[in-house]
C-alpha positions as CSV (number, residue, x, y, z in Angstrom):
1,M,27.6,194.5,45.9
2,R,28.0,192.4,49.0
3,I,29.5,194.4,51.9
4,P,33.0,193.2,52.9
5,E,33.3,192.1,56.5
6,G,35.8,194.8,57.3
7,L,33.4,197.5,56.2
8,T,30.3,196.3,58.0
9,S,30.8,198.3,61.1
10,L,31.4,201.5,59.1
11,V,28.2,201.0,57.1
12,D,26.3,200.4,60.3
13,D,27.7,203.6,61.8
14,G,26.8,205.6,58.7
15,I,30.4,206.5,57.8
16,I,30.1,204.7,54.5
17,E,26.9,204.9,52.6
18,E,27.5,202.4,49.9
19,V,30.2,200.1,48.7
20,V,30.6,200.4,44.9
21,R,33.3,197.9,43.9
22,P,36.8,196.7,44.7
23,L,39.4,199.0,43.3
24,M,42.8,197.5,44.1
25,S,44.4,194.7,46.1
26,G,48.0,194.8,47.3
27,K,50.3,192.8,49.5
28,E,49.1,194.4,52.7
29,A,45.7,195.9,52.1
30,Q,42.5,195.9,49.9
31,V,41.1,199.1,48.5
32,F,37.3,199.6,47.7
33,L,35.5,202.4,46.0
34,V,32.8,203.6,48.3
35,I,30.3,206.5,48.7
36,A,31.0,208.5,51.8
37,G,30.0,212.1,52.6
38,G,28.0,212.2,49.4
39,E,31.0,211.7,47.1
40,E,33.3,208.8,45.9
41,R,36.1,208.0,48.2
42,V,38.5,205.1,48.9
43,A,38.3,202.7,51.8
44,K,41.5,200.9,52.6
45,I,41.2,197.6,54.6
46,Y,44.5,196.4,56.1
47,K,45.1,192.7,56.0
48,D,46.0,190.8,59.2
49,A,49.6,189.9,59.9
50,E,49.0,186.3,58.9
51,Q,47.7,187.4,55.5
52,R,50.3,190.0,54.6
53,S,53.3,189.1,52.4
54,F,55.4,192.1,53.5
55,K,59.1,190.9,53.9
56,H,61.6,192.1,56.4
57,R,59.0,193.9,58.5
58,A,61.4,194.3,61.4
59,E,63.5,196.8,59.4
60,Y,60.5,199.2,59.3
61,T,59.1,198.7,62.8
62,E,62.5,199.3,64.5
63,G,62.5,202.5,66.4
64,R,58.7,202.9,66.6
65,G,57.3,203.6,70.0
66,T,54.0,204.2,71.8
67,R,53.1,206.6,74.5
68,N,52.1,203.9,76.9
69,T,55.1,202.3,78.5
70,R,53.1,199.1,79.3
71,D,52.3,198.7,75.6
72,Q,55.9,199.3,74.7
73,R,57.1,196.5,77.0
74,A,54.4,194.2,75.8
75,I,55.5,194.8,72.2
76,A,59.1,194.2,73.0
77,K,58.2,190.9,74.7
78,R,55.9,189.8,71.9
79,T,53.0,188.9,74.2
80,S,49.5,188.6,72.9
81,H,48.7,192.1,74.0
82,G,51.9,193.3,72.5
83,R,51.2,191.7,69.2
84,A,47.8,193.3,69.1
85,Q,49.2,196.7,69.9
86,D,52.0,196.2,67.3
87,E,49.3,195.4,64.7
88,A,47.3,198.5,65.6
89,A,50.4,200.6,65.4
90,W,51.2,199.2,61.9
91,K,47.7,200.1,60.7
92,S,47.7,203.6,62.2
93,T,51.1,204.6,60.8
94,E,49.8,205.5,57.4
95,V,47.2,208.1,58.6
96,N,49.9,209.6,60.9
97,M,52.4,209.8,58.1
98,I,49.8,211.3,55.7
99,S,49.0,214.2,58.0
100,R,52.7,214.7,58.7
101,L,53.6,214.9,55.0
102,Q,50.6,217.2,54.2
103,R,52.1,219.7,56.6
104,A,55.5,219.4,54.8
105,G,54.0,220.1,51.4
106,V,54.2,216.6,49.9
107,R,51.4,215.6,47.5
108,V,49.6,212.7,49.2
109,P,45.9,211.7,49.4
110,E,43.8,213.4,52.0
111,A,42.7,211.2,54.9
112,Y,39.1,211.7,56.2
113,S,38.6,209.0,58.9
114,F,40.3,206.0,60.4
115,T,37.9,203.7,62.2
116,D,38.3,200.0,63.2
117,G,41.5,199.7,61.2
118,V,39.8,201.1,58.0
119,L,41.2,204.3,56.4
120,V,38.8,206.4,54.4
121,M,40.6,208.9,52.1
122,E,40.5,210.9,48.9
123,L,40.0,209.2,45.6
124,V,42.8,210.3,43.3
125,R,41.5,210.9,39.8
126,G,43.4,211.0,36.5
127,A,43.1,213.4,33.6
128,D,40.1,211.5,32.3
129,G,38.1,211.8,35.6
130,Y,38.5,208.1,36.5
131,P,40.6,206.7,39.3
132,A,44.3,207.6,38.6
133,P,46.5,204.8,37.3
134,R,49.8,203.7,38.8
135,L,52.9,205.3,37.3
136,G,54.3,201.9,36.4
137,D,51.4,201.2,34.2
138,V,51.7,204.3,32.0
139,E,53.8,204.9,28.9
140,L,55.6,208.2,29.1
141,S,57.7,210.2,26.8
142,V,61.3,211.1,27.6
143,D,60.5,214.6,28.6
144,A,57.5,213.6,30.7
145,A,59.6,210.9,32.4
146,R,62.3,213.4,33.3
147,A,59.8,215.9,34.6
148,I,58.1,213.3,36.8
149,Y,61.5,212.0,38.0
150,D,62.5,215.5,39.1
151,I,59.2,216.0,40.9
152,L,59.6,212.7,42.8
153,I,63.2,213.5,43.8
154,R,62.0,216.8,45.2
155,A,59.2,215.0,47.1
156,V,61.8,212.7,48.6
157,V,63.8,215.7,49.7
158,R,60.7,217.2,51.3
159,M,59.9,213.9,53.1
160,L,63.5,213.7,54.4
161,C,63.2,217.3,55.7
162,A,60.1,216.2,57.6
163,G,62.0,213.2,59.0
164,V,60.2,210.6,57.0
165,V,61.6,207.9,54.6
166,H,59.0,206.1,52.5
167,G,60.8,202.7,52.7
168,D,59.0,201.1,49.7
169,L,58.9,203.9,47.1
170,S,58.7,202.8,43.4
171,D,56.6,203.7,40.4
172,F,53.9,201.2,41.6
173,N,53.4,203.3,44.7
174,V,52.9,206.5,42.8
175,L,49.6,207.5,41.2
176,L,49.6,209.7,38.1
177,A,46.9,212.3,38.8
178,A,45.8,215.1,36.6
179,D,47.9,217.6,38.6
180,G,51.0,215.4,38.9
181,P,52.3,212.3,40.7
182,V,50.8,211.5,44.1
183,L,52.6,209.3,46.6
184,I,50.6,206.5,48.4
185,D,51.2,203.6,50.6
186,F,52.8,204.6,53.9
187,P,52.3,201.8,56.5
188,Q,56.1,200.9,56.3
189,A,57.3,204.5,56.4
190,V,60.1,205.1,59.0
191,D,61.4,208.0,61.1
192,S,64.8,209.1,59.9
193,A,65.9,209.9,63.4
194,R,64.8,206.8,65.2
195,N,65.2,204.0,62.7
196,P,68.8,202.9,62.1
197,N,67.9,201.5,58.7
198,A,66.6,204.9,57.4
199,R,69.7,205.6,55.3
200,K,69.6,202.1,53.6
201,L,65.9,202.5,52.9
202,L,66.5,206.0,51.4
203,L,69.2,204.7,49.1
204,R,66.9,201.9,47.9
205,D,64.0,204.3,47.3
206,V,66.1,206.6,45.1
207,D,67.5,203.6,43.3
208,N,64.0,202.5,42.4
209,L,63.3,206.0,41.0
210,H,66.5,205.7,38.9
211,D,65.2,202.4,37.5
212,F,62.0,204.1,36.5
213,L,63.9,206.8,34.7
214,A,66.2,204.3,33.0
215,R,63.2,202.5,31.5
216,H,62.1,205.6,29.7
217,V,65.4,207.4,29.1
218,K,68.1,205.2,27.7
219,G,71.5,205.9,29.1
220,A,70.3,208.1,32.0
221,P,73.2,208.7,34.5
222,R,72.8,207.2,37.9
223,L,73.8,210.0,40.2
224,P,74.5,209.6,44.0
225,L,71.6,211.9,45.0
226,A,70.6,209.8,48.0
227,E,74.0,209.9,49.5
228,E,74.1,213.7,49.0
229,M,70.7,214.0,50.6
230,W,71.6,212.0,53.6
231,E,74.9,213.8,54.2
232,L,73.2,217.2,54.1
233,H,70.4,215.8,56.4
234,E,73.0,214.6,58.9
235,A,74.7,218.0,58.8
236,N,71.3,219.8,59.3
237,G,71.9,221.5,56.0
238,L,69.0,220.0,53.9
239,T,66.0,222.2,53.1
240,P,63.0,221.6,50.7
241,D,64.6,223.9,48.2
242,T,68.2,222.7,48.5
243,P,69.6,222.0,45.0
244,L,71.2,218.6,44.4
245,T,74.4,218.5,42.3
246,G,75.0,214.8,42.3
247,R,78.6,215.4,43.3
248,Y,79.3,213.2,46.3
249,R,82.5,211.6,47.5
250,A,82.5,208.9,50.1
251,P,84.8,209.7,53.1
252,V,88.1,207.9,52.9
253,R,89.4,208.7,56.4
254,R,90.3,205.7,58.5
255,A,88.6,205.0,61.8
256,D,90.5,205.9,64.9
257,T,90.3,202.6,66.7
258,R,93.0,203.7,69.2
259,S,90.8,206.5,70.6
260,V,87.8,204.1,70.8
261,Q,89.9,201.6,72.7
262,A,91.1,204.3,75.1
263,L,87.4,205.2,75.8
264,I,86.6,201.5,76.4
265,D,89.6,201.2,78.8
266,D,88.6,204.4,80.7
267,A,85.0,203.1,81.1
268,S,86.3,199.7,82.3
269,R,88.6,201.4,84.9
270,D,85.7,203.5,86.2
271,E,83.5,200.4,86.5
272,R,86.3,198.6,88.3
273,R,86.7,201.5,90.8
274,R,82.9,201.6,91.4
275,R,82.7,197.9,92.1
276,D,85.7,198.0,94.4
277,A,84.2,200.9,96.3
278,L,81.0,198.9,96.8
279,G,82.8,195.7,97.7
280,L,81.5,193.8,94.7
281,R,83.3,191.0,92.9
282,G,83.8,190.5,89.2
283,G,83.7,193.2,86.7
284,P,86.4,194.1,84.1
285,Q,90.0,193.4,85.0
286,M,91.9,196.0,83.1
287,P,95.7,196.6,83.5
288,P,96.8,200.2,84.0
289,R,97.1,201.9,80.6
290,A,99.9,204.4,79.7
291,P,99.0,208.0,78.8
292,R,98.2,208.6,75.2
293,S,101.4,210.7,74.7
294,Q,103.4,207.5,75.5
295,Q,101.5,205.1,73.3
296,P,103.6,205.6,70.1
297,E,106.7,204.9,72.1
298,Q,105.4,201.5,73.4
299,P,106.7,199.4,70.5
300,Q,110.3,200.8,71.1
301,H,110.3,200.0,74.9
302,G,108.3,196.8,74.5
303,R,111.0,194.6,73.0
304,P,113.8,195.2,75.5
305,Q,111.4,194.3,78.3
306,Q,111.4,190.6,77.3
307,P,114.9,189.7,78.5
308,H,114.2,191.4,81.8
309,A,111.2,189.2,82.4
310,R,113.3,186.0,82.2
311,P,115.3,186.6,85.4
312,Q,112.1,186.8,87.3
313,Q,111.3,183.2,86.4
314,H,114.8,182.1,87.7
315,A,114.2,184.1,90.9
316,R,111.2,182.0,91.9
317,P,113.2,178.9,93.0
318,Q,115.2,181.1,95.4
319,Q,112.2,181.8,97.5
320,P,112.4,178.5,99.6
321,Q,116.2,179.3,100.2
322,Q,115.4,182.6,102.0
323,P,114.8,181.1,105.4
324,H,118.3,179.4,105.3
325,A,120.2,182.3,103.8
326,R,121.3,185.2,106.1
327,S,120.5,188.2,104.0
328,Q,119.8,191.7,105.0
329,Q,116.1,191.0,105.7
330,H,116.6,189.3,109.1
331,A,113.0,189.7,110.2
332,R,111.4,187.6,107.5
333,P,113.4,184.4,108.1
334,Q,112.7,184.6,111.8
335,Q,109.0,184.3,111.4
336,P,108.9,180.9,109.7
337,Q,111.5,179.6,112.4
338,Q,109.2,180.6,115.2
339,Q,106.4,178.9,113.5
340,Q,108.4,175.8,112.9
341,H,109.4,175.5,116.7
342,A,105.8,176.2,117.7
343,R,104.2,173.7,115.4
344,P,106.0,170.6,116.6
345,Q,104.9,171.3,120.2
346,Q,101.3,170.8,119.3
347,P,101.7,167.3,117.8
348,Q,103.9,166.3,120.8
349,Q,101.2,167.1,123.2
350,Q,98.7,165.2,121.1
351,Q,101.1,162.3,120.8
352,H,101.4,162.0,124.6
353,A,97.7,162.3,125.1
354,R,96.8,159.7,122.5
355,P,98.5,156.7,124.1
356,Q,96.3,157.2,127.2
357,Q,93.3,156.2,125.2
358,P,94.4,152.7,124.3
359,Q,95.3,152.2,128.0
360,Q,91.7,152.7,128.9
361,Q,90.8,150.3,126.1
362,H,93.2,147.6,127.6
363,A,91.7,148.1,131.0
364,R,88.2,147.1,129.8
365,P,89.0,143.5,129.0
366,Q,90.7,143.0,132.3
367,Q,87.4,143.0,134.1
368,P,86.4,139.5,133.2
369,Q,90.0,138.2,133.9
370,H,89.6,138.4,137.7
371,P,90.0,134.9,139.3
372,R,86.8,133.3,140.3
373,P,86.7,131.9,143.9
374,Q,86.9,128.2,144.2
375,G,83.7,126.4,144.6
376,Q,81.7,129.2,143.0
377,Q,79.6,128.1,140.1
378,P,79.2,130.2,136.9
379,Q,76.2,132.5,136.7
380,H,74.7,130.5,133.9
381,P,75.3,126.9,134.6
382,R,74.6,124.4,131.9
383,P,71.9,121.8,132.4
384,P,73.1,119.0,134.7
385,Q,72.0,116.3,132.3
386,Q,74.3,117.5,129.5
387,Q,77.3,117.7,131.9
388,Q,76.6,114.5,133.9
389,H,75.5,112.3,131.1
390,P,77.5,113.2,128.0
391,R,76.2,111.5,124.9
392,P,78.6,109.2,123.2
393,Q,79.5,110.2,119.7
394,G,77.5,108.6,117.0
395,Q,74.7,107.5,119.4
396,P,71.4,109.3,119.3
397,S,70.1,110.7,122.6
398,H,66.7,109.0,122.2
399,P,65.8,105.9,120.1
400,P,63.9,106.8,117.0
401,R,60.1,106.7,117.2
402,P,58.4,104.3,115.0
403,P,56.3,105.8,112.2
404,G,52.7,106.3,113.2
405,E,53.4,106.0,117.0
406,P,52.1,109.1,118.9
407,Q,54.6,111.1,120.9
408,Q,54.7,110.3,124.6
409,P,54.2,113.2,127.1
410,G,57.5,114.5,128.4
411,Q,59.4,113.2,125.5
412,P,61.3,116.0,123.6
413,S,60.4,116.6,120.0
414,G,62.9,116.4,117.1
415,R,63.4,120.2,117.1
416,S,64.2,120.2,120.9
417,R,66.7,117.4,120.4
418,R,68.4,119.2,117.6
419,R,68.6,122.4,119.6
420,R,70.1,120.5,122.6
421,R,72.5,118.6,120.4
422,R,73.7,122.0,119.0
423,H,74.4,123.4,122.4
424,S,75.7,120.3,124.1
425,P,79.5,120.0,124.5
426,A,81.3,117.8,122.0
């Protein structure tokens, strides 16, 4: 058989001696039957993120962390390095969960090596010696189905005691070996203490087991075993041997929103005091809250306070009348009076100072109005020809020059005549 690309490095390193045939293909991995260590084993090659068809992956990866804080920040920011680390964490989750469940006593395949994203593990065999079939592909009797159902429910309890929820448990992720059912496929397994979706995933896993039992046992009751497991797990009262009764009642108590609001108000006041002490602006603006013992009496005292609030609105127009009214507070009306007497003095001084400026402006045009002595000519006298020989109106200063006749030296050109005509007196 042609060696797959994902197994080339393991064959070169001698981890895998021979690739026999493909065994199974799922939505997130391909499984091959190989020869490793002198016996038949299974090599699981995980597909890349672009090739997987696993839905709602964020529900399973929430709460997972790495030891390296740099990798954790990169995964949160979804950088290229973070995506690579997230993909590596997804592939390595199964080998970590298998070793964790083996210590808890859950029947799972034994893992031998995990190299370059390839997991080499035990080949689960059936009663006939061949690879074990999936539970969903086997026809079972009523008694056999009940027995397998009880074994799987007990395996779920052991997993929850170890802090693990499968997340995708069904009869297609269970192999029927010669010694009983074996749970497989753990890349999506979650930690019950870190993942907030653990309870929802646990309820779904147990519901899938109920569906398996209902297909083989008609009229099988659907008991709230998952709810009972989780309640005992939260109360730290669940053990691998704890018997499940199926008697569970959902809590009917109401949420105490008043105490939650009181905690929020206390936190807001503390934040307000902290910001005021540091001189910072902004932050929550919370009015002072009455003690908790007086809260039930607030509706009784709240209604009469409305008519008392109206006179305050009528009292506002009386504020400008306080300076004119002689009340008991004599000091307050005196302050605005002093300011009123002091303020007009400033504009009076400015008003007396401002007329002096236009006087200086009137003094400037008086300079050219001084009488000129008789007999003194102006500084820029006009040409004597223009004053002594005024040109009659309508008569040109020079006769027109015939066309083609050259201009005589000393004779002004047409441009000079127009310039003189423009500046000559009318």
